[in-house]
C-alpha positions as CSV (number, residue, x, y, z in Angstrom):
1,M,-9.1,15.0,26.7
2,S,-10.5,12.8,24.1
3,S,-8.6,10.0,22.1
4,P,-9.0,8.7,18.8
5,A,-10.2,5.4,20.3
6,G,-12.4,7.2,22.8
7,F,-14.0,9.2,19.7
8,L,-14.5,5.7,17.6
9,N,-16.2,4.0,20.5
10,A,-18.6,7.0,21.1
11,F,-19.1,7.2,17.3
12,A,-20.3,3.6,17.3
13,H,-22.2,3.8,20.4
14,A,-24.3,6.7,18.6
15,L,-24.9,4.8,15.7
16,A,-26.3,2.0,17.8
17,A,-28.6,4.3,19.9
18,M,-29.8,5.8,16.4
19,T,-30.9,2.2,15.4
20,L,-32.9,1.7,18.5
21,Y,-34.5,5.3,19.2
22,R,-36.6,7.9,17.1
23,P,-35.2,11.2,16.5
24,G,-35.7,13.5,19.5
25,H,-35.5,10.5,22.3
26,P,-33.1,11.3,25.2
27,A,-31.1,8.3,24.8
28,R,-30.4,9.2,21.1
29,E,-29.8,12.5,21.6
30,R,-27.4,11.8,24.8
31,A,-25.4,9.3,22.6
32,I,-25.1,11.7,19.7
33,D,-24.1,14.6,22.1
34,D,-21.4,12.4,23.6
35,A,-19.9,11.5,20.5
36,Y,-19.9,15.2,19.2
37,R,-17.9,16.2,22.5
38,E,-15.5,13.6,22.0
39,L,-15.1,14.8,18.3
40,S,-14.7,18.3,19.5
41,D,-12.2,17.5,22.1
42,L,-10.2,15.4,19.6
43,Q,-10.2,18.2,17.2
44,A,-8.7,20.4,19.8
45,T,-5.8,18.5,19.9
46,E,-5.7,17.2,16.1
47,S,-6.4,19.9,13.7
48,Q,-7.6,17.3,11.0
49,P,-8.2,13.9,12.5
50,L,-8.2,11.3,9.7
51,F,-9.1,7.5,10.1
52,T,-8.4,4.8,7.6
53,F,-10.3,1.4,8.0
54,L,-8.2,-1.3,6.5
55,G,-9.8,-4.8,6.9
56,D,-9.3,-5.8,10.5
57,E,-7.0,-2.5,11.0
58,I,-8.0,0.9,12.1
59,V,-5.4,3.6,11.3
60,F,-5.4,7.2,12.9
61,G,-3.2,9.4,10.7
62,R,-0.3,7.0,10.0
63,L,-0.5,5.1,13.3
64,P,-2.7,2.0,14.0
65,L,-4.9,2.0,16.8
66,R,-3.7,-1.5,18.4
67,E,-6.6,-0.7,21.3
68,L,-9.1,-1.4,18.5
69,K,-7.7,-4.4,17.0
70,A,-11.1,-6.4,17.7
71,W,-13.3,-3.4,16.8
72,D,-16.0,-4.9,14.4
73,W,-17.2,-1.6,13.3
74,G,-14.1,-0.9,11.2
75,R,-15.0,-3.9,8.9
76,R,-18.8,-2.9,9.0
77,L,-17.9,0.7,7.9
78,A,-15.4,-0.6,5.2
79,L,-18.1,-2.9,3.7
80,A,-20.4,0.2,3.5
81,G,-17.9,2.0,1.5
82,I,-16.6,4.3,4.2
83,Q,-12.8,3.4,4.3
84,R,-11.6,6.7,5.1
85,L,-13.0,9.3,7.2
86,E,-11.4,12.9,7.7
87,F,-12.6,15.9,9.8
88,S,-11.0,18.8,8.3
89,D,-12.7,21.9,10.0
90,P,-14.7,22.3,13.2
91,V,-17.9,20.6,12.7
92,S,-21.2,21.9,13.9
93,R,-23.7,19.7,16.0
94,E,-26.3,19.6,13.2
95,E,-23.4,18.7,10.5
96,F,-22.3,16.0,12.9
97,E,-25.9,14.5,13.1
98,E,-26.4,14.8,9.5
99,F,-23.2,12.8,8.8
100,L,-24.3,10.1,11.4
101,D,-27.3,9.7,9.5
102,E,-25.7,9.2,6.3
103,V,-23.5,6.6,7.7
104,L,-26.4,4.9,9.3
105,A,-28.1,4.9,5.7
106,R,-25.0,3.2,4.2
107,L,-25.1,0.6,7.1
108,T,-28.4,-0.4,6.4
109,L,-29.4,0.5,2.8
110,S,-27.5,-1.6,0.4
111,A,-28.9,0.3,-2.7
112,I,-26.9,3.4,-1.8
113,D,-24.0,4.1,-4.3
114,T,-20.6,4.1,-2.4
115,T,-18.1,4.1,-4.9
116,E,-17.0,7.9,-4.6
117,A,-16.2,9.7,-1.9
118,R,-18.7,12.1,-0.2
119,Q,-18.3,15.5,1.0
120,M,-20.5,17.4,3.6
121,R,-21.3,21.1,3.7
122,R,-18.5,23.2,4.0
123,S,-16.3,20.5,3.3
124,S,-15.8,19.8,7.0
125,I,-16.5,15.9,6.8
126,R,-15.1,13.9,4.0
127,F,-15.7,10.0,3.7
128,G,-16.0,7.3,1.3
129,A,-13.9,4.4,-0.2
130,V,-10.1,4.6,-0.5
131,G,-9.0,4.7,-4.1
132,V,-10.7,3.5,-7.2
133,R,-10.6,-0.2,-8.2
134,G,-11.1,-1.4,-11.5
135,G,-11.4,0.9,-14.6
136,D,-13.9,3.8,-14.8
137,E,-11.8,5.6,-17.5
138,Q,-14.0,8.6,-17.5
139,L,-13.7,9.1,-13.8
140,A,-10.0,8.6,-13.9
141,A,-9.7,11.4,-16.6
142,T,-11.8,13.9,-14.5
143,I,-10.6,13.6,-10.9
144,P,-7.0,15.0,-10.6
145,T,-4.3,13.0,-8.7
146,A,-4.6,13.3,-5.1
147,T,-1.5,15.0,-3.3
148,I,0.4,12.9,-0.8
149,N,1.4,15.7,1.9
150,Y,4.4,13.7,3.3
151,S,7.4,12.1,1.7
152,L,8.4,8.6,2.3
153,S,11.8,9.5,4.3
154,E,10.6,7.8,7.6
155,E,9.5,4.6,5.7
156,A,12.9,4.5,3.7
157,D,14.7,4.9,7.0
158,A,12.7,2.2,8.5
159,V,13.3,-0.3,5.4
160,R,17.3,0.6,5.8
161,W,16.8,-0.3,9.5
162,V,15.2,-3.5,8.8
163,Q,18.1,-4.6,6.3
164,E,20.6,-3.5,8.9
165,E,18.9,-5.8,11.6
166,V,18.7,-8.6,9.3
167,Q,22.5,-8.1,8.1
168,A,23.8,-7.7,11.9
169,G,21.7,-10.4,13.4
170,G,20.0,-12.4,11.1
171,M,16.4,-11.8,12.5
172,L,13.8,-10.0,10.8
173,P,11.9,-7.3,12.7
174,L,8.5,-7.9,11.1
175,T,6.6,-5.3,13.1
176,E,8.5,-2.6,11.5
177,A,8.1,-4.2,7.8
178,E,4.4,-4.5,8.5
179,A,4.4,-0.7,9.6
180,V,6.2,0.5,6.4
181,V,3.5,-1.5,4.0
182,R,0.7,-0.1,6.2
183,S,2.0,3.4,5.7
184,L,2.4,2.7,2.0
185,S,-1.0,1.5,1.8
186,I,-2.3,4.8,3.1
187,A,0.0,6.7,0.9
188,M,-1.7,4.9,-2.1
189,H,-5.2,5.7,-0.5
190,G,-4.6,9.3,0.7
191,G,-7.4,10.8,-1.4
192,R,-10.4,10.3,-3.7
193,Q,-8.4,8.4,-6.1
194,I,-5.6,5.8,-5.8
195,V,-2.0,7.1,-6.3
196,I,0.9,4.9,-6.9
197,P,3.7,6.5,-4.8
198,L,7.0,5.4,-6.3
199,L,10.4,6.3,-4.6
200,Q,12.9,8.1,-6.9
201,L,16.5,6.5,-6.5
202,K,18.8,9.0,-5.1
203,E,22.3,7.0,-4.8
204,F,22.7,3.7,-6.3
205,D,23.8,2.2,-3.0
206,Q,20.1,2.7,-1.7
207,Y,18.9,0.9,-4.6
208,T,17.8,-2.4,-2.4
209,T,15.8,0.2,-0.2
210,T,14.3,2.1,-3.0
211,H,13.4,-1.0,-5.3
212,S,11.9,-3.0,-2.2
213,M,9.4,-0.2,-1.7
214,N,8.6,0.3,-5.2
215,V,7.8,-3.5,-5.6
216,A,5.6,-3.5,-2.5
217,V,3.6,-0.7,-3.6
218,L,3.3,-2.2,-7.2
219,A,2.3,-5.6,-5.8
220,M,-0.5,-3.9,-3.6
221,A,-1.7,-1.8,-6.5
222,L,-1.7,-5.0,-8.9
223,A,-3.5,-7.3,-6.0
224,E,-5.9,-4.5,-5.5
225,S,-6.7,-4.2,-9.2
226,R,-7.5,-7.8,-9.0
227,G,-10.1,-7.4,-6.4
228,L,-8.3,-8.9,-3.7
229,S,-9.1,-8.2,0.1
230,A,-7.4,-5.5,1.9
231,R,-5.8,-8.3,4.2
232,D,-4.5,-10.2,1.2
233,V,-3.3,-6.9,-0.4
234,R,-1.2,-6.0,2.4
235,A,0.3,-9.4,2.5
236,F,1.4,-9.1,-1.0
237,G,2.9,-5.9,-0.1
238,V,4.9,-7.5,2.8
239,A,6.1,-10.2,0.3
240,G,6.9,-7.4,-2.2
241,L,9.0,-5.4,0.4
242,L,10.9,-8.6,1.4
243,H,11.4,-10.3,-1.8
244,D,15.1,-9.1,-2.1
245,I,15.9,-9.5,1.5
246,G,18.5,-12.1,0.9
247,K,20.7,-9.5,-0.8
248,V,21.7,-8.3,2.8
249,K,24.0,-11.2,2.4
250,I,25.7,-10.0,-0.7
251,P,28.7,-7.6,-0.3
252,I,27.9,-4.2,-1.2
253,E,30.7,-4.2,-3.8
254,V,29.1,-6.8,-5.8
255,L,25.6,-5.2,-5.6
256,T,26.7,-2.1,-7.0
257,K,29.3,-3.4,-9.6
258,P,29.1,-1.1,-12.7
259,G,29.3,-3.8,-15.2
260,R,28.7,-7.5,-15.6
261,F,29.3,-10.0,-13.0
262,S,32.0,-12.6,-13.1
263,D,30.9,-16.4,-12.9
264,T,31.8,-16.2,-9.1
265,E,29.9,-13.0,-8.6
266,R,26.9,-14.2,-10.5
267,A,26.7,-17.5,-8.5
268,L,26.8,-15.6,-5.3
269,M,24.1,-13.1,-6.4
270,N,21.9,-16.1,-7.5
271,R,22.0,-17.3,-3.8
272,H,20.0,-14.4,-2.7
273,P,16.3,-16.1,-3.2
274,A,17.3,-19.0,-1.0
275,E,18.8,-17.0,1.6
276,G,15.9,-14.6,1.7
277,A,13.5,-17.4,2.2
278,R,15.6,-18.8,5.3
279,I,15.8,-15.2,6.7
280,I,12.0,-14.9,6.6
281,L,11.5,-18.6,7.7
282,R,13.5,-17.6,10.7
283,A,11.3,-15.0,11.8
284,E,8.8,-17.7,13.2
285,E,5.8,-15.7,12.0
286,D,3.1,-16.6,9.7
287,L,5.2,-15.3,6.6
288,D,4.8,-18.3,4.2
289,L,3.8,-16.3,1.5
290,A,6.7,-13.9,1.8
291,A,9.1,-16.8,2.0
292,V,7.8,-18.5,-1.0
293,V,7.9,-15.3,-2.9
294,A,11.5,-14.7,-1.9
295,Y,12.3,-18.0,-3.0
296,E,10.5,-18.2,-6.3
297,H,10.5,-14.3,-7.7
298,H,13.2,-14.8,-10.3
299,I,11.8,-18.1,-11.6
300,M,10.1,-17.5,-15.1
301,L,6.9,-19.0,-16.3
302,N,9.0,-21.3,-18.7
303,G,11.2,-22.7,-15.8
304,D,14.2,-20.4,-16.7
305,G,15.7,-18.0,-14.0
306,Y,16.9,-19.1,-10.7
307,P,17.1,-21.0,-8.6
308,T,16.8,-23.9,-10.8
309,L,14.1,-26.2,-9.7
310,Q,14.9,-29.8,-9.7
311,F,11.5,-30.8,-10.8
312,R,9.5,-28.5,-13.1
313,R,6.3,-27.0,-11.3
314,D,4.0,-23.9,-11.4
315,C,5.1,-21.3,-9.1
316,H,2.9,-19.5,-6.4
317,E,0.7,-16.7,-7.9
318,G,2.2,-14.3,-5.4
319,S,5.8,-14.9,-7.0
320,K,4.5,-14.6,-10.5
321,L,2.9,-11.3,-9.5
322,V,5.9,-9.9,-7.7
323,H,8.1,-10.8,-10.5
324,V,6.2,-8.7,-13.1
325,C,6.3,-5.7,-10.5
326,D,10.0,-6.6,-9.9
327,V,11.2,-6.5,-13.5
328,Y,9.2,-3.4,-14.4
329,D,10.7,-1.6,-11.3
330,A,14.5,-2.7,-12.3
331,L,14.0,-1.6,-15.8
332,R,12.6,1.6,-15.1
333,T,15.6,2.4,-12.7
334,H,18.9,3.9,-13.7
335,R,21.6,1.4,-13.1
336,P,25.6,1.9,-13.4
337,Y,25.8,-0.1,-16.7
338,R,22.7,1.2,-18.3
339,E,20.0,4.0,-18.4
340,A,16.4,3.7,-17.1
341,W,14.1,2.3,-19.8
342,P,11.1,4.5,-20.5
343,Q,7.5,3.3,-19.4
344,S,6.4,2.5,-22.9
345,K,9.5,0.2,-23.6
346,T,9.2,-1.4,-20.3
347,L,5.5,-2.4,-20.8
348,S,6.1,-3.4,-23.9
349,Y,8.7,-5.8,-23.1
350,I,6.5,-7.4,-20.3
351,E,3.8,-7.9,-23.2
352,D,6.2,-9.5,-25.2
353,R,7.4,-11.9,-22.6
354,A,4.0,-12.8,-21.6
355,G,3.5,-16.5,-21.9
356,T,7.4,-17.2,-21.5
357,E,8.6,-15.2,-18.7
358,F,5.5,-13.7,-17.2
359,D,2.1,-15.2,-16.4
360,P,-0.1,-13.9,-19.3
361,E,-3.1,-12.9,-17.4
362,L,-1.1,-11.1,-14.7
363,A,1.1,-9.3,-17.4
364,G,-2.0,-8.2,-19.2
365,T,-3.5,-6.7,-15.9
366,F,-0.2,-5.0,-14.9
367,V,0.2,-3.5,-18.4
368,R,-3.4,-2.2,-18.3
369,M,-3.1,-0.9,-14.9
370,M,0.1,1.0,-15.5
371,R,-1.0,2.5,-18.8
372,Q,-4.5,3.7,-17.0
373,W,-3.0,4.8,-14.0
374,E,0.0,6.6,-15.4
375,P,-1.3,10.2,-14.6
376,Q,-1.8,9.0,-10.9
377,V,2.0,7.8,-10.4
378,A,3.6,10.2,-7.8
379,V,7.3,10.3,-7.9
380,M,8.6,10.6,-4.5
381,T,11.9,11.2,-2.8
382,D,12.9,10.3,0.7
383,E,13.7,13.8,1.6
384,R,11.4,16.3,-0.5
385,A,7.9,16.6,-1.0
386,P,6.4,14.4,-3.7
387,V,5.9,15.6,-7.4
388,P,2.3,14.1,-8.3
389,G,2.0,13.3,-11.8
390,A,5.6,13.7,-12.7
391,P,6.5,12.3,-16.0
392,V,7.8,8.8,-15.7
393,D,9.5,8.3,-18.9
394,Q,12.4,10.3,-17.7
395,S,15.9,8.7,-17.2
396,S,15.9,10.1,-13.8
397,T,12.6,8.5,-12.5
398,I,12.4,5.0,-10.8
């Protein structure tokens, strides 16, 4: 029985053999046959094998292949524009060899255009870049929004569990937090075009869960639109997911209070950035970025906000990036004391406050991104299937 890792190793061996031997050579044909057999065996147990190559990580479906952590072919494939590989139907031996030829060409010829996903005959093999970076407006207008074929219920449950573990024991389960970010990244890149899967609020006592996931998605989208590497994009995603982790120290009746805080309640709420930074630093992992973002994400460009800095200084770019995403999602969400703002009003607020509250460059990039990608926002729930392209200016959304 073939495994995902077994197929990828045979796949890499076939590509290596094809670079050494001419067509028809027994060693070349044997390597292709071995890889094809691994694929056929894999498809016997997995109807539509899907691989995603994210920097140093290889993901099969939604699960990371930890045994291939040091597999250097993943990075090589991603650099050649093959970040996503899907086998939707049984593949013939001829199709498979054609596909290997195309992959080999992409690995060896830099002149090949790798900006769009490619599709083989009969739509059996689909491969290409995950998502669309930058701004080809004509392409964005002609390609329909990808459909995400699962809800975010498991991810929401995982975030709630992480928060409960921190609340109960004070220790941060980093592996689970990173798994949520990885899954959100895959959801964003589930088709030929990037999708922004934002979670719809069901009940206000789930606000911290919903908001954290949305800020993680928006932070990754903004980081990606600025051309950051896959590793850095996911680091910003983790920082976005954990930016409000300090709120686990605040009583639920304060978090969900339908009205203005008293001075005592406001002082309690204003402690959550420092509490969050302490929680993250206690994780004893390389989470300096997430800790800094947790501490600084409520500090404005002009120095206002909280906590108050003893000496005026510039905040980390990650904090300024997450701050834009944090405010956007907060304003777009229905709260006990106000209705959700429509997208146009929220983006206008961010534009108007650029240079005082928000970093002007980050605010401008975020506003352009959201206006361009508005049709690609998929409003999700944690129980039902997503609603791709649902209007984002209704009071019930985000």
